[in-house]
N, C-alpha and C positions, 0 to 999 in steps of 0.2 A: 483513336483508342490504342491501336497497335503501337504507334510511335510512343505514346505515353507509357505503355507497358514496358517497352524496350528501355526507355530512359530510366524508368523506375528501377529496373533490374540492374542497370549499369551503376546507378547511384548507390544501390545497396552493396554491390561488390566493392566500389571505391570506399564507401564508409567503413566496411569491415577491415579492408586493408589498412586504411589510415588509422583506425582505432587500435589495431594490434601493434602497429609500428609505434604509435604514441605511447601505448601501454608499456611496451618493452623499454622504450627510451626513458620513460618516467621511472621505471623500476631501477634502472641503472644509475640514475642521478642520486647521489647521496643526499639525505634530508637537509644537511647543513647548506648545500648549494642552492636548494630551492628556497629562495627568500620569500617573505610574505608578499613583496611587490610582484614577484613572478606568479604566485598563486592567484593574486587578485586579477592579473591580466588573463589568467587561464579561463575565468568566467566573469566577464564584465557585466555588471548589473546596474540598472537604473530603476528606481522605485518612486512612484508618486500616487497620490490619491485624488479622486474626483470629488466634487462638492457633494455628490449623492452618496459618498462613502465607499465607492468601488476602489479597491486597491489594484494598481497596475504595476507589473514587473516586466521590464524589457531587457533583452540581452542580444547583442549582435553575434552572428555566426556566419561568416562569408564563405564557408567551405563549399556550399552548393547553392544554387538559386532556388532555395526552398525556405518556407517559413512554417513554424508550428505555433498553433494557438491552443491554449488550454484555459478553460474557464472552470474554476473550482469553487464549489459552494460549501460553506461550513455547516453541513448538515449530513446526517446519516441515520442509521437505524436507531442510534441511542436517543434521537430526538422524537421518536415515535411514542405515542401515548399507549398505555395498556389497552389491549383489544384492537389496536389499529396497526399491528406489525405488518411490514411489507410495503408500507405506503411510500417510503423513500425509493425503494427499488422500482415500484410501479411508476413513480414520477420520472425516474431515469428513462424508462421506456416511453413514457408519454411525451418527452421532449423531442422525439423524432416523429411525432404524429401530426405535426402541422400547427400553424399559428394563424393569426388574422391575415398575414401576407404571404405565407408559405404553405403549400398544400402538403398532404400527408406524404412522408418519406422523400419530399423534394430536396431537403437538406442533404440527405444521403446521396441521392442521385447526382446532385451537383458536384459534390466532392469526388465521386467516382468518375464523373465525366471529364474532369480536368486532370485525372491521373493521381489524385490525392488519396489519403487514407484517413479514417476517423473511427472513433469508438467512444465508449463511456464506461464508467466504473463507479459503483456505489459500495462503500464500506461502512463500518460502524460509525465513523465520525466525519466522512467527507463524501462528496459526489463530484466526479470529474468528467468533463466533456472535452475531447481533444481531437485535433485534426492537423494534418501536415499537407500542404499544398504548394504548388509553384508560387514564388514570392509575389508575382504580379496578380495573384488572386486574393491577397490579404484583405482588401477592402470588402470583398463579397463575404468572406468568412466572418469578419467583424459585424457586418450587418445581420447575417444569419443568427449569430449568437445574441446580439442585442435584441433582435426581434423576438426570439423565443424567451428571453428573460422578461419581456414586458407583455407580449401578446399571445402567449401559449393558449391554444384552443382546447378547452376541457369540456367534454359533453358526455352524456350517459352512454352512448354507443361506444365511444373510444375507451372509456373506463371499463366497461364490461368486456370488451375484446381483450384488453391487456390483462385483466383479471384472469380470464380463462387461459391465456397464454402462460401466465406465471404459474397457475395451478398445474398445468400440464408439465411445466419445467420442474416443479417440485416432485411430481411423480417420476419423471425421467431421472432426476438426481438420485432418488431413493432406489430406483431399479438398477442404476449404474454403479452405485457406491454402497456395497453391503455394510460398510462401517459408518455410514452417515449418522445414524442415530446415536452411536457411541460418542461422536464428536459433539453432538448437541448436548448430550448428558455431561460431557466433559466441561463444556462452557457453563452450563447451569450450576455446576458445583464449583467451578473456578471463580466465577463472578457472582457475588451475592445479589447484585442489583439486576433485576430482569431487563432493564434497559440495555445493559452491556452484554447480556448472555443470550438473547434470542437471535435466531438466524437473520441475516440481512434480507434474505428473500422473503421472510415472514412465515407465519403459520397459515395453513390453508383455510381454517375457519375464519380467522381474522380477515384474510383477503376477500373471502366471499361476502363478508359483511361491510366492506368499505363502500362508501357512497360518493357520489359526485361532489357533494359538499365537503366531505373529508379531504378529497384530493385538492379541491380548489383552495381550501383553507391552508393546507400544508404548503402549496405552491406560493400563495400570497404572503405567507409568513416567512419562508426561508429562501425562496428564489428571488432575491432582491439584491440590488447593487451593493448595499452596505453589509451584505453577508457573503460577498464573493471576492475572488481575486482573479484577475485576467493576466495571463502570462503570454508574451509574444517573443519568440526566439527564432532567429534565423537571419536571412539576408535582408536586412531592413535598414532604412534610414530612421534613426530614433525620432528626429524632429517631425518628419512627415507622418510617422506611425502615431505619434502622440496626437497630432492634429486629427487623424482618422479616428482614433479611439474616442476623442472628445466629441467628434461629430456624431458618432453612433451611440455612445453610451451616456454622455453627460445630460441628455434630455430625459433619461429614465428617472422616475421619481424614487426618492429614498423611502425605504420601508420603515416600519416601526422597529425600534431597538429590540433586539432579541435578548430575553433574560438568560443569564448564565444557568447552565444545568447544575442542580445540586450535586455536591461531591458524592462519589460512590460510597456505598456502605463499607465500613472497615472490614477487612477480611478476617475470617477465622483461619488461623495458620494451619492447624492440623486438620486436614479434610481428606477423608478417604471414602471410597465407595466399594461395595462388594461386586461380585461378578455380574456382568450384564449379558443377557442372552440375546445374541444377534442371530436371528434365524437365517439370514442370507449369507452370513460370514462363513467362508469355507475353512478358515484357519483362526486359531486363537491369537490374542494379542493384548496390548495394554497401552494406556495413556499415563503419562507422568508429567507433573508440572510444578514449577516453583514461581512464586510471585517475587519479582525483582524490583529494582529501583525505577523510578519514573524516567522516561526518556529525557527529561529536562535536568536530571541529576548528573553530577560529575562521575558518579559511580557507573553510569550507563556506558561510558567509553570502554573500561576494562570488561564489562559484561558482554558487550558486543564482540570483543575479541575472544572471549571465552566461548561464545556461540560457535565461532570458527574453529577454535581448538577442539571442541567436542564433536561438532556435527557437520561441518562443511567439507565436502570432498572425500575421496577415497583414502586420503592420508590422515583424516581426522581420528582422534583417539577412539571414539565409539565405533566408527566404521571398522577400523583395524581390529578392535577387540571382538566385535560381534560377527564380522563377516570373514576375517582372515585368520585370526588367532584361534577362536573357538568355533566358528561356523555354526552359530546357534540362532541366527535371525534370517527371516526372509525379506523383510522390509524395515527400513528405519527412516522416519521423517522427523524433523525437529527444527525449531527456529525460535527467535525472540519475536513475540507478537506484541504490538502496541495498540491500545484502544484509548484514544485521548491521552490522559496522563497516567494510564496504567500500563504495565508491561509484565509479561510472563515469559519464562523459558519453558517451552512445552515440547514433549517428545511423544511419538507414536511408533510402536514396534509391533510387527506381525511375526509370529513363530509357527512352526509346524506342529507343535504339541504343547500341552500345558506344562510339562517338565521344563521345556526350553524357555517358557515364559518366566519361570522363577529364576532360571540361570541368567537370562538376559537382564533381569532387574538387578540381580547381584553384581553382574558385570558393570552395569551403568553406575551403580553406587560406588563400586570399587574405583572406577576412573575419576569420579567426582571427588572421592576421598583423597585420591592422590593430589589433586589440585589444592586441597585444603591442608595437606600435611607436609608438602615439600615444594621447593621452588621448581617451577617448570623449566626444563632445559631450554636454552636459548634457541636451539635448532627448531623446537616445536613452536615456540613463540614467533620466530621469524617466518616459518611456513604459514601460520595463521595470518600474520600481518600482510604477507605478500598476496595471499588470496583475497583478503579484505580490500587491499589497495586496488587490485584489478577490478573487483566488483564496484568499488566506489568510483573509480575513474570511468567505468562503463556508463555511469549516469550522465556523462558529458560527451558520449560518443556521437550523438546525433542531436539535431535541434529539438526533436520531439522528446527525447529522454531528458534533455536539459530543461525543457519547459515543464515536464512532469515533476522533475526534481525540485525546481524552484517553487512550483505551485504547492507541492506537499510540504516543503520546508516552511513556507509562509503559513499555511493552514495549521501546522503543528506548533506555531508560535516560536519557532527557532529564528534567530536573528540572521537576516541576509548579510549584514555587515560582518558577521562572524564566520561566514563560509570560507573565507580565505585561509583561516587557521584550523578549520574543523578536522581535516584529514590528519594533520599533525598531532592533534589530541589523541586520536586513536593509535597512531603509530608510536607515540611516546609512552605507551603502556609498558610497564616493566614486569618481570617475574614476581617481584614483591607485590605489585598491584594485583596480579592474578591471585596470589596466595591470600592477600588481605580480603579481597572481594569474595572469594570462594568461601572463606570462613564466615563472612558476614551474612551471605544469602543462602548458601546451600547447607542449611542445617536440617537435622532430622525433624525438628518442630515446624519447619517452614515448607515441608512437602505438602502441597495443596491438594493433590489428587493422585490416586493410584488405582485406576479402574481397570479391571481385567475383563476381557471379552471371551466368552466361551463359544 
């Protein structure tokens, strides 16, 4: 264990050093020099599908003797039925509680024992299980993942234990985050469809009423090979890896086809809410949101750069305006959030008093209006692009980040073949694109929510 820990720390230091060196080198190379062929070799990808419908994505990375395995299921909280919220999150936790062949938490103990790391994540539209281990442990990880995809053990005792743990987690989140209720209200007003607006962790009442049959039905419906993608990235031999994958996964039975979700309800553009009383909040604030283009739209490329222009880093327009120029905000959070084919630009600001709430709103609208009324200076656009480029490249810094990136790309229905040119689409955004897109989406009628917190 001591030697595994030392090696793990050394690998972490080497990875960081290599990543920053590559990032700086990549930034110095002019876009014209980086041909499409060069970008393709930057992330080699092989994709195939098993007879049972399981999609498999492989990518070699010989930087270290490590391999990362990510299994992503095309299921999240939007797949839950009314009155059964939280079941996707519950099943994420259930997947570590043992199967027919693996005892409770044995999956976790094995990964830890070989000096690896693992975790899981459930969002509105996907559930991911991921681990990184020494490359000679790949076969064991594939067996563990295939085993819980087919033989997960679900019984009343385990379900009740996890339900109690999740309810306790809900209470802790409320105690630790005085603004939590305002975020839930924000979602409920921002997304008309309850499937998109309820919290991933679920509502306490619904969780208490979940039954063993509910959990089993959800598992047998969505945790099936034809609703999953397996990504393996690292120090691998592709041919041998394919043989191992077929050995452990091809015998799994294909599940029934899953019906597509109905499209979300059409948004009401002008949506506002009055003040919300947050008893635990020590300072006032507000939420602000715009519904924007789908992540599959070409408009999404300039919108993503606009996110960096407005919100990313201490040199962003809103940070400079709220914290340096006028000094009127205590906290600013914001980003583009995607849920399936829906996307919103959302912001959350905390101020020291109600007067500064009004001033902060006016300052935000002022900066947005600048984007709509004049061409953005090249210096500002270059700053935003450089920050975006570094963040984009960081997705390829390790085998695990690559595997997560490929898995989420596949689940979001983006083309793996188009990855070689994806970065350039963001970097080719012009000041005229910023002006055009700002005028199109940041209209007064399109403000979806402006909720003040007292």
